[in-house]
All heavy atoms as a GROMACS GRO file, in nm:
protein
  568
    1MET      N    1  19.094  -9.299  12.204
    1MET     CA    2  18.964  -9.239  12.182
    1MET      C    3  18.936  -9.224  12.032
    1MET      O    4  18.825  -9.253  11.988
    1MET     CB    5  18.961  -9.105  12.255
    1MET     CG    6  18.833  -9.031  12.237
    1MET     SD    7  18.702  -9.116  12.327
    1MET     CE    8  18.575  -8.998  12.318
    2LEU      N    9  19.036  -9.176  11.957
    2LEU     CA   10  19.017  -9.159  11.813
    2LEU      C   11  18.991  -9.292  11.743
    2LEU      O   12  18.918  -9.297  11.645
    2LEU     CB   13  19.139  -9.092  11.748
    2LEU     CG   14  19.145  -8.940  11.759
    2LEU    CD1   15  19.273  -8.889  11.694
    2LEU    CD2   16  19.025  -8.874  11.699
    3LYS      N   17  19.049  -9.399  11.796
    3LYS     CA   18  19.026  -9.530  11.736
    3LYS      C   19  18.878  -9.570  11.745
    3LYS      O   20  18.821  -9.616  11.647
    3LYS     CB   21  19.113  -9.637  11.806
    3LYS     CG   22  19.259  -9.628  11.772
    3LYS     CD   23  19.343  -9.727  11.849
    3LYS     CE   24  19.304  -9.868  11.810
    3LYS     NZ   25  19.393  -9.971  11.863
    4LYS      N   26  18.819  -9.547  11.860
    4LYS     CA   27  18.676  -9.580  11.876
    4LYS      C   28  18.587  -9.495  11.786
    4LYS      O   29  18.491  -9.544  11.728
    4LYS     CB   30  18.635  -9.563  12.022
    4LYS     CG   31  18.695  -9.665  12.115
    4LYS     CD   32  18.650  -9.644  12.256
    4LYS     CE   33  18.715  -9.745  12.350
    4LYS     NZ   34  18.675  -9.724  12.488
    5ILE      N   35  18.622  -9.368  11.774
    5ILE     CA   36  18.543  -9.278  11.689
    5ILE      C   37  18.559  -9.319  11.543
    5ILE      O   38  18.461  -9.319  11.467
    5ILE     CB   39  18.584  -9.131  11.712
    5ILE    CG1   40  18.552  -9.090  11.854
    5ILE    CG2   41  18.515  -9.040  11.612
    5ILE    CD1   42  18.608  -8.955  11.895
    6ALA      N   43  18.681  -9.357  11.503
    6ALA     CA   44  18.704  -9.399  11.365
    6ALA      C   45  18.624  -9.527  11.334
    6ALA      O   46  18.567  -9.540  11.226
    6ALA     CB   47  18.852  -9.421  11.339
    7VAL      N   48  18.621  -9.618  11.429
    7VAL     CA   49  18.542  -9.741  11.410
    7VAL      C   50  18.393  -9.707  11.396
    7VAL      O   51  18.324  -9.759  11.307
    7VAL     CB   52  18.565  -9.842  11.525
    7VAL    CG1   53  18.465  -9.956  11.520
    7VAL    CG2   54  18.707  -9.895  11.520
    8ALA      N   55  18.345  -9.616  11.479
    8ALA     CA   56  18.204  -9.574  11.471
    8ALA      C   57  18.176  -9.509  11.335
    8ALA      O   58  18.074  -9.541  11.272
    8ALA     CB   59  18.171  -9.477  11.585
    9PHE      N   60  18.264  -9.420  11.290
    9PHE     CA   61  18.248  -9.358  11.159
    9PHE      C   62  18.246  -9.465  11.050
    9PHE      O   63  18.166  -9.459  10.957
    9PHE     CB   64  18.361  -9.258  11.131
    9PHE     CG   65  18.329  -9.117  11.168
    9PHE    CD1   66  18.310  -9.081  11.300
    9PHE    CD2   67  18.320  -9.020  11.071
    9PHE    CE1   68  18.282  -8.951  11.336
    9PHE    CE2   69  18.292  -8.888  11.103
    9PHE     CZ   70  18.273  -8.854  11.237
   10GLY      N   71  18.336  -9.562  11.061
   10GLY     CA   72  18.344  -9.669  10.963
   10GLY      C   73  18.215  -9.749  10.955
   10GLY      O   74  18.163  -9.775  10.846
   11VAL      N   75  18.160  -9.784  11.069
   11VAL     CA   76  18.036  -9.860  11.072
   11VAL      C   77  17.921  -9.778  11.011
   11VAL      O   78  17.843  -9.830  10.931
   11VAL     CB   79  18.002  -9.903  11.218
   11VAL    CG1   80  17.862  -9.959  11.228
   11VAL    CG2   81  18.105 -10.004  11.266
   12VAL      N   82  17.914  -9.650  11.047
   12VAL     CA   83  17.807  -9.566  10.994
   12VAL      C   84  17.820  -9.548  10.842
   12VAL      O   85  17.722  -9.562  10.768
   12VAL     CB   86  17.803  -9.428  11.066
   12VAL    CG1   87  17.709  -9.331  10.994
   12VAL    CG2   88  17.760  -9.448  11.211
   13PHE      N   89  17.941  -9.518  10.795
   13PHE     CA   90  17.962  -9.501  10.651
   13PHE      C   91  17.930  -9.630  10.575
   13PHE      O   92  17.870  -9.626  10.468
   13PHE     CB   93  18.107  -9.457  10.621
   13PHE     CG   94  18.128  -9.308  10.624
   13PHE    CD1   95  18.227  -9.254  10.703
   13PHE    CD2   96  18.052  -9.224  10.546
   13PHE    CE1   97  18.249  -9.117  10.707
   13PHE    CE2   98  18.072  -9.086  10.548
   13PHE     CZ   99  18.172  -9.032  10.628
   14LEU      N  100  17.973  -9.743  10.629
   14LEU     CA  101  17.943  -9.872  10.562
   14LEU      C  102  17.792  -9.896  10.559
   14LEU      O  103  17.739  -9.940  10.457
   14LEU     CB  104  18.015  -9.986  10.632
   14LEU     CG  105  18.166  -9.992  10.610
   14LEU    CD1  106  18.230 -10.097  10.703
   14LEU    CD2  107  18.200 -10.021  10.465
   15ALA      N  108  17.725  -9.868  10.669
   15ALA     CA  109  17.580  -9.889  10.674
   15ALA      C  110  17.508  -9.797  10.574
   15ALA      O  111  17.420  -9.843  10.500
   15ALA     CB  112  17.529  -9.861  10.816
   16VAL      N  113  17.548  -9.672  10.569
   16VAL     CA  114  17.486  -9.578  10.473
   16VAL      C  115  17.514  -9.621  10.331
   16VAL      O  116  17.425  -9.616  10.244
   16VAL     CB  117  17.533  -9.434  10.500
   16VAL    CG1  118  17.492  -9.340  10.388
   16VAL    CG2  119  17.481  -9.384  10.634
   17GLY      N  120  17.636  -9.667  10.306
   17GLY     CA  121  17.672  -9.714  10.171
   17GLY      C  122  17.588  -9.833  10.128
   17GLY      O  123  17.540  -9.839  10.014
   18VAL      N  124  17.571  -9.927  10.217
   18VAL     CA  125  17.491 -10.045  10.185
   18VAL      C  126  17.342 -10.010  10.171
   18VAL      O  127  17.276 -10.052  10.078
   18VAL     CB  128  17.512 -10.157  10.292
   18VAL    CG1  129  17.412 -10.268  10.275
   18VAL    CG2  130  17.654 -10.208  10.288
   19LEU      N  131  17.291  -9.933  10.266
   19LEU     CA  132  17.150  -9.897  10.263
   19LEU      C  133  17.113  -9.815  10.139
   19LEU      O  134  16.999  -9.820  10.092
   19LEU     CB  135  17.110  -9.821  10.390
   19LEU     CG  136  17.116  -9.900  10.519
   19LEU    CD1  137  17.086  -9.811  10.639
   19LEU    CD2  138  17.022 -10.021  10.515
   20GLY      N  139  17.209  -9.741  10.086
   20GLY     CA  140  17.183  -9.663   9.966
   20GLY      C  141  17.153  -9.748   9.846
   20GLY      O  142  17.093  -9.702   9.749
   21PHE      N  143  17.196  -9.875   9.848
   21PHE     CA  144  17.169  -9.967   9.738
   21PHE      C  145  17.036 -10.040   9.753
   21PHE      O  146  16.997 -10.115   9.664
   21PHE     CB  147  17.282 -10.070   9.724
   21PHE     CG  148  17.408 -10.014   9.663
   21PHE    CD1  149  17.525 -10.005   9.737
   21PHE    CD2  150  17.408  -9.972   9.531
   21PHE    CE1  151  17.639  -9.953   9.681
   21PHE    CE2  152  17.524  -9.921   9.474
   21PHE     CZ  153  17.639  -9.912   9.548
   22VAL      N  154  16.968 -10.023   9.865
   22VAL     CA  155  16.839 -10.091   9.889
   22VAL      C  156  16.727 -10.004   9.832
   22VAL      O  157  16.698  -9.897   9.888
   22VAL     CB  158  16.818 -10.116  10.040
   22VAL    CG1  159  16.683 -10.183  10.062
   22VAL    CG2  160  16.931 -10.199  10.097
   23PRO      N  161  16.665 -10.046   9.723
   23PRO     CA  162  16.563  -9.963   9.658
   23PRO      C  163  16.449  -9.921   9.749
   23PRO      O  164  16.400  -9.809   9.739
   23PRO     CB  165  16.512 -10.051   9.544
   23PRO     CG  166  16.620 -10.150   9.518
   23PRO     CD  167  16.687 -10.172   9.651
   24ALA      N  168  16.408 -10.006   9.839
   24ALA     CA  169  16.295  -9.974   9.928
   24ALA      C  170  16.332  -9.862  10.026
   24ALA      O  171  16.245  -9.787  10.070
   24ALA     CB  172  16.252 -10.097  10.005
   25LEU      N  173  16.461  -9.849  10.057
   25LEU     CA  174  16.504  -9.744  10.150
   25LEU      C  175  16.550  -9.618  10.081
   25LEU      O  176  16.573  -9.515  10.143
   25LEU     CB  177  16.616  -9.798  10.239
   25LEU     CG  178  16.579  -9.910  10.334
   25LEU    CD1  179  16.701  -9.959  10.409
   25LEU    CD2  180  16.470  -9.867  10.429
   26ALA      N  181  16.568  -9.626   9.947
   26ALA     CA  182  16.615  -9.510   9.871
   26ALA      C  183  16.525  -9.485   9.750
   26ALA      O  184  16.570  -9.485   9.636
   26ALA     CB  185  16.759  -9.530   9.829
   27PRO      N  186  16.397  -9.462   9.773
   27PRO     CA  187  16.307  -9.436   9.660
   27PRO      C  188  16.344  -9.304   9.592
   27PRO      O  189  16.374  -9.206   9.658
   27PRO     CB  190  16.169  -9.431   9.723
   27PRO     CG  191  16.194  -9.392   9.865
   27PRO     CD  192  16.329  -9.451   9.900
   28GLU      N  193  16.343  -9.307   9.461
   28GLU     CA  194  16.374  -9.189   9.380
   28GLU      C  195  16.510  -9.129   9.416
   28GLU      O  196  16.530  -9.007   9.407
   28GLU     CB  197  16.263  -9.085   9.393
   28GLU     CG  198  16.129  -9.135   9.344
   28GLU     CD  199  16.017  -9.034   9.362
   28GLU    OE1  200  16.048  -8.913   9.378
   28GLU    OE2  201  15.902  -9.075   9.362
   29GLY      N  202  16.605  -9.213   9.458
   29GLY     CA  203  16.738  -9.166   9.488
   29GLY      C  204  16.756  -9.086   9.615
   29GLY      O  205  16.851  -9.011   9.631
   30HIS      N  206  16.662  -9.102   9.710
   30HIS     CA  207  16.672  -9.033   9.837
   30HIS      C  208  16.667  -9.135   9.951
   30HIS      O  209  16.562  -9.192   9.978
   30HIS     CB  210  16.559  -8.931   9.853
   30HIS     CG  211  16.575  -8.812   9.764
   30HIS    ND1  212  16.534  -8.813   9.633
   30HIS    CD2  213  16.630  -8.692   9.787
   30HIS    CE1  214  16.561  -8.696   9.578
   30HIS    NE2  215  16.620  -8.620   9.670
   31LEU      N  216  16.781  -9.156  10.016
   31LEU     CA  217  16.790  -9.248  10.125
   31LEU      C  218  16.698  -9.206  10.238
   31LEU      O  219  16.707  -9.092  10.287
   31LEU     CB  220  16.935  -9.259  10.177
   31LEU     CG  221  16.961  -9.358  10.289
   31LEU    CD1  222  16.924  -9.500  10.246
   31LEU    CD2  223  17.105  -9.353  10.334
   32LEU      N  224  16.610  -9.295  10.278
   32LEU     CA  225  16.508  -9.270  10.380
   32LEU      C  226  16.423  -9.148  10.346
   32LEU      O  227  16.365  -9.085  10.434
   32LEU     CB  228  16.575  -9.251  10.518
   32LEU     CG  229  16.661  -9.368  10.566
   32LEU    CD1  230  16.732  -9.333  10.695
   32LEU    CD2  231  16.580  -9.495  10.581
   33GLY      N  232  16.417  -9.116  10.218
   33GLY     CA  233  16.337  -9.003  10.172
   33GLY      C  234  16.398  -8.867  10.201
   33GLY      O  235  16.338  -8.765  10.173
   34LEU      N  236  16.522  -8.864  10.254
   34LEU     CA  237  16.584  -8.738  10.295
   34LEU      C  238  16.713  -8.704  10.222
   34LEU      O  239  16.734  -8.591  10.180
   34LEU     CB  240  16.614  -8.739  10.445
   34LEU     CG  241  16.495  -8.753  10.538
   34LEU    CD1  242  16.542  -8.773  10.682
   34LEU    CD2  243  16.408  -8.630  10.530
   35PHE      N  244  16.804  -8.802  10.210
   35PHE     CA  245  16.938  -8.777  10.162
   35PHE      C  246  16.954  -8.826  10.020
   35PHE      O  247  16.930  -8.943   9.991
   35PHE     CB  248  17.042  -8.845  10.254
   35PHE     CG  249  17.027  -8.809  10.398
   35PHE    CD1  250  16.970  -8.898  10.488
   35PHE    CD2  251  17.067  -8.685  10.444
   35PHE    CE1  252  16.956  -8.865  10.621
   35PHE    CE2  253  17.053  -8.651  10.577
   35PHE     CZ  254  16.996  -8.741  10.666
   36HIS      N  255  16.999  -8.737   9.931
   36HIS     CA  256  17.020  -8.775   9.792
   36HIS      C  257  17.138  -8.871   9.781
   36HIS      O  258  17.246  -8.843   9.833
   36HIS     CB  259  17.047  -8.651   9.706
   36HIS     CG  260  17.068  -8.684   9.563
   36HIS    ND1  261  16.966  -8.724   9.480
   36HIS    CD2  262  17.180  -8.686   9.488
   36HIS    CE1  263  17.015  -8.750   9.361
   36HIS    NE2  264  17.145  -8.726   9.364
   37VAL      N  265  17.117  -8.983   9.715
   37VAL     CA  266  17.224  -9.083   9.694
   37VAL      C  267  17.217  -9.135   9.553
   37VAL      O  268  17.114  -9.127   9.487
   37VAL     CB  269  17.212  -9.202   9.793
   37VAL    CG1  270  17.239  -9.158   9.936
   37VAL    CG2  271  17.078  -9.270   9.783
   38ASN      N  272  17.330  -9.185   9.507
   38ASN     CA  273  17.337  -9.256   9.380
   38ASN      C  274  17.447  -9.362   9.394
   38ASN      O  275  17.511  -9.373   9.499
   38ASN     CB  276  17.364  -9.160   9.262
   38ASN     CG  277  17.490  -9.079   9.281
   38ASN    OD1  278  17.590  -9.130   9.333
   38ASN    ND2  279  17.487  -8.954   9.239
   39ALA      N  280  17.470  -9.439   9.292
   39ALA     CA  281  17.565  -9.550   9.302
   39ALA      C  282  17.706  -9.502   9.337
   39ALA      O  283  17.774  -9.560   9.423
   39ALA     CB  284  17.567  -9.631   9.172
   40LEU      N  285  17.753  -9.396   9.272
   40LEU     CA  286  17.886  -9.344   9.301
   40LEU      C  287  17.895  -9.294   9.445
   40LEU      O  288  17.993  -9.321   9.516
   40LEU     CB  289  17.921  -9.231   9.204
   40LEU     CG  290  18.057  -9.166   9.225
   40LEU    CD1  291  18.170  -9.271   9.210
   40LEU    CD2  292  18.077  -9.051   9.128
   41HIS      N  293  17.794  -9.226   9.489
   41HIS     CA  294  17.787  -9.177   9.627
   41HIS      C  295  17.796  -9.295   9.724
   41HIS      O  296  17.866  -9.288   9.826
   41HIS     CB  297  17.655  -9.101   9.644
   41HIS     CG  298  17.658  -9.000   9.753
   41HIS    ND1  299  17.571  -8.896   9.757
   41HIS    CD2  300  17.733  -8.987   9.864
   41HIS    CE1  301  17.592  -8.822   9.866
   41HIS    NE2  302  17.691  -8.877   9.932
   42ASN      N  303  17.724  -9.400   9.695
   42ASN     CA  304  17.725  -9.519   9.782
   42ASN      C  305  17.864  -9.583   9.786
   42ASN      O  306  17.910  -9.626   9.891
   42ASN     CB  307  17.620  -9.619   9.736
   42ASN     CG  308  17.480  -9.567   9.752
   42ASN    OD1  309  17.453  -9.480   9.832
   42ASN    ND2  310  17.389  -9.617   9.670
   43VAL      N  311  17.928  -9.592   9.671
   43VAL     CA  312  18.062  -9.652   9.664
   43VAL      C  313  18.161  -9.567   9.744
   43VAL      O  314  18.248  -9.621   9.814
   43VAL     CB  315  18.107  -9.669   9.518
   43VAL    CG1  316  18.254  -9.706   9.510
   43VAL    CG2  317  18.020  -9.773   9.449
   44VAL      N  318  18.149  -9.434   9.736
   44VAL     CA  319  18.237  -9.346   9.814
   44VAL      C  320  18.214  -9.369   9.963
   44VAL      O  321  18.310  -9.375  10.041
   44VAL     CB  322  18.215  -9.199   9.776
   44VAL    CG1  323  18.284  -9.104   9.874
   44VAL    CG2  324  18.262  -9.174   9.634
   45HIS      N  325  18.088  -9.384  10.004
   45HIS     CA  326  18.060  -9.413  10.145
   45HIS      C  327  18.120  -9.547  10.187
   45HIS      O  328  18.176  -9.560  10.297
   45HIS     CB  329  17.911  -9.413  10.172
   45HIS     CG  330  17.853  -9.277  10.189
   45HIS    ND1  331  17.748  -9.231  10.114
   45HIS    CD2  332  17.887  -9.174  10.272
   45HIS    CE1  333  17.719  -9.108  10.151
   45HIS    NE2  334  17.803  -9.071  10.244
   46LEU      N  335  18.108  -9.647  10.101
   46LEU     CA  336  18.164  -9.780  10.134
   46LEU      C  337  18.317  -9.773  10.147
   46LEU      O  338  18.375  -9.829  10.240
   46LEU     CB  339  18.125  -9.882  10.028
   46LEU     CG  340  17.977  -9.922  10.027
   46LEU    CD1  341  17.946 -10.007   9.904
   46LEU    CD2  342  17.942  -9.996  10.154
   47ALA      N  343  18.382  -9.702  10.054
   47ALA     CA  344  18.528  -9.690  10.059
   47ALA      C  345  18.571  -9.611  10.183
   47ALA      O  346  18.665  -9.650  10.253
   47ALA     CB  347  18.579  -9.622   9.932
   48SER      N  348  18.502  -9.502  10.212
   48SER     CA  349  18.535  -9.420  10.328
   48SER      C  350  18.516  -9.502  10.456
   48SER      O  351  18.597  -9.494  10.549
   48SER     CB  352  18.445  -9.298  10.335
   48SER     OG  353  18.463  -9.216  10.224
   49GLY      N  354  18.408  -9.579  10.460
   49GLY     CA  355  18.383  -9.663  10.577
   49GLY      C  356  18.486  -9.770  10.596
   49GLY      O  357  18.530  -9.797  10.709
   50ALA      N  358  18.528  -9.831  10.487
   50ALA     CA  359  18.630  -9.936  10.495
   50ALA      C  360  18.763  -9.879  10.546
   50ALA      O  361  18.828  -9.939  10.632
   50ALA     CB  362  18.649 -10.003  10.359
   51VAL      N  363  18.801  -9.765  10.496
   51VAL     CA  364  18.927  -9.702  10.539
   51VAL      C  365  18.916  -9.658  10.686
   51VAL      O  366  19.009  -9.677  10.763
   51VAL     CB  367  18.964  -9.582  10.448
   51VAL    CG1  368  19.084  -9.507  10.503
   51VAL    CG2  369  18.993  -9.631  10.306
   52ALA      N  370  18.803  -9.601  10.724
   52ALA     CA  371  18.783  -9.560  10.864
   52ALA      C  372  18.789  -9.680  10.957
   52ALA      O  373  18.853  -9.674  11.063
   52ALA     CB  374  18.651  -9.486  10.879
   53LEU      N  375  18.726  -9.788  10.918
   53LEU     CA  376  18.726  -9.908  11.001
   53LEU      C  377  18.867  -9.965  11.013
   53LEU      O  378  18.912  -9.998  11.122
   53LEU     CB  379  18.632 -10.013  10.939
   53LEU     CG  380  18.585 -10.125  11.028
   53LEU    CD1  381  18.516 -10.072  11.152
   53LEU    CD2  382  18.490 -10.216  10.951
   54TRP      N  383  18.939  -9.968  10.902
   54TRP     CA  384  19.078 -10.015  10.903
   54TRP      C  385  19.161  -9.926  10.997
   54TRP      O  386  19.238  -9.978  11.079
   54TRP     CB  387  19.137 -10.016  10.762
   54TRP     CG  388  19.285 -10.038  10.762
   54TRP    CD1  389  19.350 -10.157  10.773
   54TRP    CD2  390  19.386  -9.937  10.757
   54TRP    NE1  391  19.485 -10.136  10.773
   54TRP    CE2  392  19.509 -10.001  10.763
   54TRP    CE3  393  19.382  -9.799  10.746
   54TRP    CZ2  394  19.630  -9.932  10.760
   54TRP    CZ3  395  19.502  -9.731  10.743
   54TRP    CH2  396  19.624  -9.796  10.749
   55ALA      N  397  19.147  -9.793  10.981
   55ALA     CA  398  19.225  -9.700  11.063
   55ALA      C  399  19.194  -9.718  11.211
   55ALA      O  400  19.284  -9.720  11.296
   55ALA     CB  401  19.199  -9.556  11.019
   56GLY      N  402  19.066  -9.732  11.242
   56GLY     CA  403  19.024  -9.747  11.380
   56GLY      C  404  19.068  -9.878  11.444
   56GLY      O  405  19.087  -9.886  11.563
   57LEU      N  406  19.085  -9.979  11.362
   57LEU     CA  407  19.124 -10.110  11.415
   57LEU      C  408  19.275 -10.129  11.419
   57LEU      O  409  19.324 -10.228  11.476
   57LEU     CB  410  19.061 -10.222  11.334
   57LEU     CG  411  18.907 -10.230  11.345
   57LEU    CD1  412  18.852 -10.335  11.250
   57LEU    CD2  413  18.864 -10.258  11.488
   58THR      N  414  19.351 -10.036  11.360
   58THR     CA  415  19.497 -10.054  11.357
   58THR      C  416  19.569  -9.971  11.462
   58THR      O  417  19.635 -10.026  11.548
   58THR     CB  418  19.554 -10.025  11.217
   58THR    OG1  419  19.516  -9.894  11.175
   58THR    CG2  420  19.506 -10.129  11.116
   59SER      N  421  19.558  -9.836  11.454
   59SER     CA  422  19.633  -9.756  11.550
   59SER      C  423  19.572  -9.617  11.567
   59SER      O  424  19.495  -9.571  11.482
   59SER     CB  425  19.779  -9.740  11.505
   59SER     OG  426  19.789  -9.655  11.393
   60GLU      N  427  19.612  -9.552  11.676
   60GLU     CA  428  19.568  -9.417  11.703
   60GLU      C  429  19.621  -9.321  11.595
   60GLU      O  430  19.551  -9.230  11.552
   60GLU     CB  431  19.620  -9.374  11.842
   60GLU     CG  432  19.562  -9.248  11.894
   60GLU     CD  433  19.425  -9.266  11.958
   60GLU    OE1  434  19.385  -9.380  11.990
   60GLU    OE2  435  19.358  -9.164  11.979
   61GLN      N  436  19.744  -9.343  11.551
   61GLN     CA  437  19.804  -9.258  11.448
   61GLN      C  438  19.728  -9.270  11.315
   61GLN      O  439  19.703  -9.170  11.249
   61GLN     CB  440  19.952  -9.295  11.427
   61GLN     CG  441  20.022  -9.210  11.325
   61GLN     CD  442  20.027  -9.062  11.364
   61GLN    OE1  443  20.032  -9.029  11.480
   61GLN    NE2  444  20.024  -8.975  11.264
   62ASN      N  445  19.691  -9.392  11.277
   62ASN     CA  446  19.613  -9.410  11.154
   62ASN      C  447  19.476  -9.344  11.164
   62ASN      O  448  19.427  -9.287  11.068
   62ASN     CB  449  19.600  -9.557  11.119
   62ASN     CG  450  19.727  -9.619  11.069
   62ASN    OD1  451  19.817  -9.548  11.023
   62ASN    ND2  452  19.736  -9.750  11.078
   63SER      N  453  19.417  -9.352  11.282
   63SER     CA  454  19.287  -9.287  11.303
   63SER      C  455  19.300  -9.136  11.290
   63SER      O  456  19.216  -9.071  11.226
   63SER     CB  457  19.233  -9.322  11.441
   63SER     OG  458  19.214  -9.460  11.453
   64LYS      N  459  19.404  -9.080  11.348
   64LYS     CA  460  19.427  -8.936  11.338
   64LYS      C  461  19.447  -8.895  11.191
   64LYS      O  462  19.389  -8.797  11.146
   64LYS     CB  463  19.548  -8.897  11.421
   64LYS     CG  464  19.579  -8.751  11.419
   64LYS     CD  465  19.698  -8.718  11.507
   64LYS     CE  466  19.730  -8.570  11.501
   64LYS     NZ  467  19.849  -8.537  11.582
   65LEU      N  468  19.528  -8.971  11.120
   65LEU     CA  469  19.553  -8.942  10.980
   65LEU      C  470  19.424  -8.954  10.898
   65LEU      O  471  19.399  -8.870  10.810
   65LEU     CB  472  19.659  -9.037  10.924
   65LEU     CG  473  19.699  -9.016  10.778
   65LEU    CD1  474  19.757  -8.877  10.758
   65LEU    CD2  475  19.799  -9.123  10.736
   66TYR      N  476  19.343  -9.054  10.927
   66TYR     CA  477  19.214  -9.069  10.856
   66TYR      C  478  19.131  -8.942  10.872
   66TYR      O  479  19.079  -8.889  10.774
   66TYR     CB  480  19.137  -9.189  10.911
   66TYR     CG  481  18.993  -9.190  10.864
   66TYR    CD1  482  18.960  -9.232  10.736
   66TYR    CD2  483  18.890  -9.142  10.945
   66TYR    CE1  484  18.828  -9.230  10.691
   66TYR    CE2  485  18.759  -9.140  10.901
   66TYR     CZ  486  18.729  -9.184  10.774
   66TYR     OH  487  18.600  -9.178  10.731
   67PHE      N  488  19.116  -8.895  10.995
   67PHE     CA  489  19.031  -8.777  11.018
   67PHE      C  490  19.091  -8.651  10.956
   67PHE      O  491  19.017  -8.565  10.908
   67PHE     CB  492  19.005  -8.757  11.167
   67PHE     CG  493  18.904  -8.854  11.221
   67PHE    CD1  494  18.937  -8.946  11.320
   67PHE    CD2  495  18.773  -8.854  11.172
   67PHE    CE1  496  18.843  -9.035  11.368
   67PHE    CE2  497  18.678  -8.944  11.220
   67PHE     CZ  498  18.714  -9.036  11.318
   68GLN      N  499  19.222  -8.640  10.952
   68GLN     CA  500  19.284  -8.525  10.889
   68GLN      C  501  19.262  -8.526  10.740
   68GLN      O  502  19.222  -8.426  10.681
   68GLN     CB  503  19.434  -8.522  10.921
   68GLN     CG  504  19.464  -8.487  11.064
   68GLN     CD  505  19.609  -8.503  11.100
   68GLN    OE1  506  19.684  -8.577  11.036
   68GLN    NE2  507  19.652  -8.432  11.204
   69VAL      N  508  19.288  -8.640  10.676
   69VAL     CA  509  19.276  -8.650  10.530
   69VAL      C  510  19.130  -8.640  10.486
   69VAL      O  511  19.096  -8.560  10.399
   69VAL     CB  512  19.340  -8.779  10.477
   69VAL    CG1  513  19.306  -8.802  10.330
   69VAL    CG2  514  19.491  -8.776  10.499
   70PHE      N  515  19.044  -8.719  10.544
   70PHE     CA  516  18.905  -8.720  10.502
   70PHE      C  517  18.831  -8.592  10.544
   70PHE      O  518  18.735  -8.553  10.480
   70PHE     CB  519  18.833  -8.847  10.550
   70PHE     CG  520  18.862  -8.963  10.460
   70PHE    CD1  521  18.967  -9.050  10.487
   70PHE    CD2  522  18.789  -8.983  10.344
   70PHE    CE1  523  18.995  -9.154  10.404
   70PHE    CE2  524  18.818  -9.088  10.259
   70PHE     CZ  525  18.921  -9.175  10.289
   71GLY      N  526  18.877  -8.527  10.649
   71GLY     CA  527  18.820  -8.399  10.687
   71GLY      C  528  18.842  -8.296  10.578
   71GLY      O  529  18.752  -8.222  10.539
   72VAL      N  530  18.964  -8.294  10.524
   72VAL     CA  531  18.995  -8.201  10.414
   72VAL      C  532  18.920  -8.241  10.288
   72VAL      O  533  18.861  -8.156  10.220
   72VAL     CB  534  19.148  -8.198  10.389
   72VAL    CG1  535  19.178  -8.122  10.259
   72VAL    CG2  536  19.221  -8.135  10.506
   73VAL      N  537  18.917  -8.370  10.256
   73VAL     CA  538  18.851  -8.418  10.134
   73VAL      C  539  18.701  -8.387  10.139
   73VAL      O  540  18.644  -8.335  10.043
   73VAL     CB  541  18.874  -8.569  10.113
   73VAL    CG1  542  18.786  -8.623  10.002
   73VAL    CG2  543  19.022  -8.594  10.081
   74TYR      N  544  18.636  -8.417  10.250
   74TYR     CA  545  18.493  -8.394  10.261
   74TYR      C  546  18.461  -8.244  10.268
   74TYR      O  547  18.352  -8.202  10.229
   74TYR     CB  548  18.432  -8.468  10.380
   74TYR     CG  549  18.395  -8.609  10.345
   74TYR    CD1  550  18.483  -8.715  10.360
   74TYR    CD2  551  18.270  -8.638  10.291
   74TYR    CE1  552  18.449  -8.845  10.322
   74TYR    CE2  553  18.233  -8.767  10.255
   74TYR     CZ  554  18.325  -8.868  10.270
   74TYR     OH  555  18.290  -8.994  10.235
   75ALA      N  556  18.554  -8.164  10.318
   75ALA     CA  557  18.530  -8.018  10.322
   75ALA      C  558  18.529  -7.960  10.181
   75ALA      O  559  18.462  -7.860  10.156
   75ALA     CB  560  18.637  -7.951  10.406
   76LEU      N  561  18.603  -8.024  10.091
   76LEU     CA  562  18.606  -7.974   9.953
   76LEU      C  563  18.481  -8.014   9.883
   76LEU      O  564  18.429  -7.954   9.796
   76LEU     CB  565  18.728  -8.030   9.880
   76LEU     CG  566  18.862  -7.987   9.935
   76LEU    CD1  567  18.975  -8.059   9.861
   76LEU    CD2  568  18.881  -7.838   9.925
   0.00000   0.00000   0.00000
């Protein structure tokens, strides 16, 4: 179950990271006019998405570790 959720998180993070670089979708630095984004923010989303996707495609243990580590990091 965690593997599927990690893959879903990975896809969403990658999509948000890519869409943040599309000027038409992020006018004045606000993705879809709602969420503040910048280049560093987009790169962090891309990296988080790549790691989540890797974790979700490898093992349940890696998925669990991903959610534990990134849960703490994002909480800070």
